N, C-alpha and C positions, 0 to 999 in steps of 0.2 A: 766146193764147199765154201770157200772164201767169197766167191762171187755171190752166192745166195745170201750170205750174212750181210754183205755190203748193200745189196738191194733192199733187204729188210730194214736196215738202218736208214737208208735214204728215204724209204717210204715213211718211216716214223717221223723223220725230220720234216718232210713235206706236210704230213698230217698235222704236226704241231704248229707249223707256220700258218697253215690254213685255219686252224682253230683259233689261234691268237688273233689273226687278221679279222676273222668273223666277229670275235668278241669285241675287239676295239671298234669295229664298224657299228655294231649294235649300241655300244655305250655312247659313241659320238652322236648317233642319230637320236637316242633318248634324251641326251643332254640338250640338244638343239630344240627338240619338241617341248621339253619341260620348261625351258627358259624363254621360249617364244612368247611375245605379248599376246594376250587373249583378245580375240576379235569381238568379244561380247562382255557385258557387265552383269555380274551376279547380284540380283536384288533379293535381299532377305525379307522375312516377314516383318521384322522390326522397322526396316526402312519403309515398307508399304504403310504401316500404321502411322509413322511420322508424316508421310506424305498426305495421308487422309486427314490427319489432325490439322495440318497447315491449310488444307483446302477448306475444312469446315470452320476455321477461325478467320473471319473476314478482317482484313487490315483496315484500321481507322486512320483517316488523314486528319490529324489533329489541327492542321493548319486551317481547315475550313469549318471547324466546329464553332458554332455561334456562341459568343460570350455575353450577349445582351441579357439583361435581367428584366424579367416580366414584372408588371405592377403587383401581381399576386405574390411573387417571391419577396418583393420589397416590403409589402405589408406584413407578411409572415415574419420577416426578420425584425421589423419594428416592434411587433407584438411580443416576440420572444425576448428582445432586449428589455422591453418594459417590464415583463414578468420577472426576468432575472434581477433587474435593479430593485424591484419591489421586494423580492425574496432577500436580497442582500441587506436592504434597509431594515426589514423585519428582524433579520438575524442580528444586525448591529444593535437594534433597540433591545433585543432579548439579552444580549451580552452585557449591555450597559446596565440593565436592571440588577444583575447579580455580580457585577465586577467589583473586586475589592477596592476600598477607598484608599487612595495613595496619601501618605502624610497624615494618616489618622493617629490620634493620641493613644488610642487603645484598639486592639484588634482581637479577632477570634481565631486562634491557631488550629483548634480541633474540637470535636465533640466525641464523647465516648459512651459506650454502653447503650447505644440507641435502641429503643424498644423495650428496655428493661428498666422499670421505674426505680429499682433498688440500685442500679449502677449508672443510670443516665445522668450525664453532666456536660456542661459547656464550659470550656476553659476561656478565660479572658486574660489578656496579657498587655502590659504597658509597653508603649513604643516611644516613650520620651523620658528624659532624665528628670523632668519636673514632676512634682506630685500632682495627681489628677483625682478630683473628687467625683465619685460615681453617683452622688445623690441625684435622683430624678432620671437617671439613665434607664433604658429598658432593653430587654431582649424580646423579640417578636417573631412570629411566623405568619404565613399567609392565611391561617385559619383563625386569627384573632387572639391567639394565646399571647399574653403579655406578662413578663416578669419585670417588676420595678426594683431597682437597686436601692438599698438603704444608704445612709450617709457613711460611706466607706471610701478610703483613699488607696490609690495605686501609687506607692511612694517612690518608685524608681523604675528605670527601664529594665525590662526582663522580669519584673515582679508579676506574678499571676495569681489568680484565684479561680475557683471552680464553682459553678452554679448547679447544684443537684436538683433534680425534679422532685425527689421525695422529701419527706419531713425530716427535720434535724435541728441542731443548735448552731446558729451562725458563729463563725470565727473570722478573723482577719483573712483567712485563706480559703474558707469554704462558706458558701451561702446555700440556703435550702428554700425551695419554692413551696413545699407543703402539698404537692399533688399526690393523688392516690393512684394515678395511672401515668404511663409514659406520655410525654408531650411530643417529642420530636420523632420524625420518621425519615427513612432513607429517601433521598431525592428532593427534599424541600430545602429552602434557604432560610438560615437564621440571620436576622438583622439586629445589629447593635446600634442604638440611637442615643445621642446625648440628651441633656436636659432640655435643649431647644428643639428637639425632634429631628436634628440633623443626623444623617446616616454616617456612622463612623466606621463600620465594618460589616461585611457579609461573609457567611460561610455556607457553602453548598454541601449538605450531608451526603457522603458517598453511598 
C-alpha cells in the first residue's frame, strides 16, 4: 500500500515538473519572437499619401531662378508709380482746400441744427486776446451763399457768437441771416473770410 502511494506521488511530481518546464519554454520562445526585430517595414495609408504629395510637388531650385527685369515690367512699374504720385498730389491738394487755417484770429468751432432753418446756426469764436472787428467778414459755401457780418467786435479770446440762418433781431451774441430755408448741408465746407477776402477758418459739416 505504501509502495503504491509513493509511486503516485512520484508521478505527480514528475508531471508538475514537466508542465512547469513546458510552460517556461513556451514563454521564453514567445518573448524572443515578440522582441525580435521585424524584417519588414509597415507602411500605413497616411505615409503613402505623404509620399504621393511629395512626388506631385516639384522642388524649385531658387538658385537658378532668373532675377532679370523685362522692359515691360519696368514700364509697368514706372506707370504705376506715376499714377500713385498723381493720386497723392490730388489728395494733398484736396486736403489743403479744407484744412483749418493756423494762427487765425477767429475760427469756426461748430455748426448746429443743420437742415432745420429754425435751429441752424454757425458758431464763430475769437482766437486772440485783442478785439477783432468782423465788419466786412463773410461766411460762404461752395454754392454761392454768402453772409456778410455787420460792424460787430469779438472783444476777447474765447468770446463767441452764433449766426442763425432764420430771421431775428441781432444782438452782440447772435446774428440772423433772414433766410426762409436752411442754408447749410452735411458734407459741405463753410469758409470764414476776413474783410480782405483772406481765408481765416474752414469747417467741414459732418
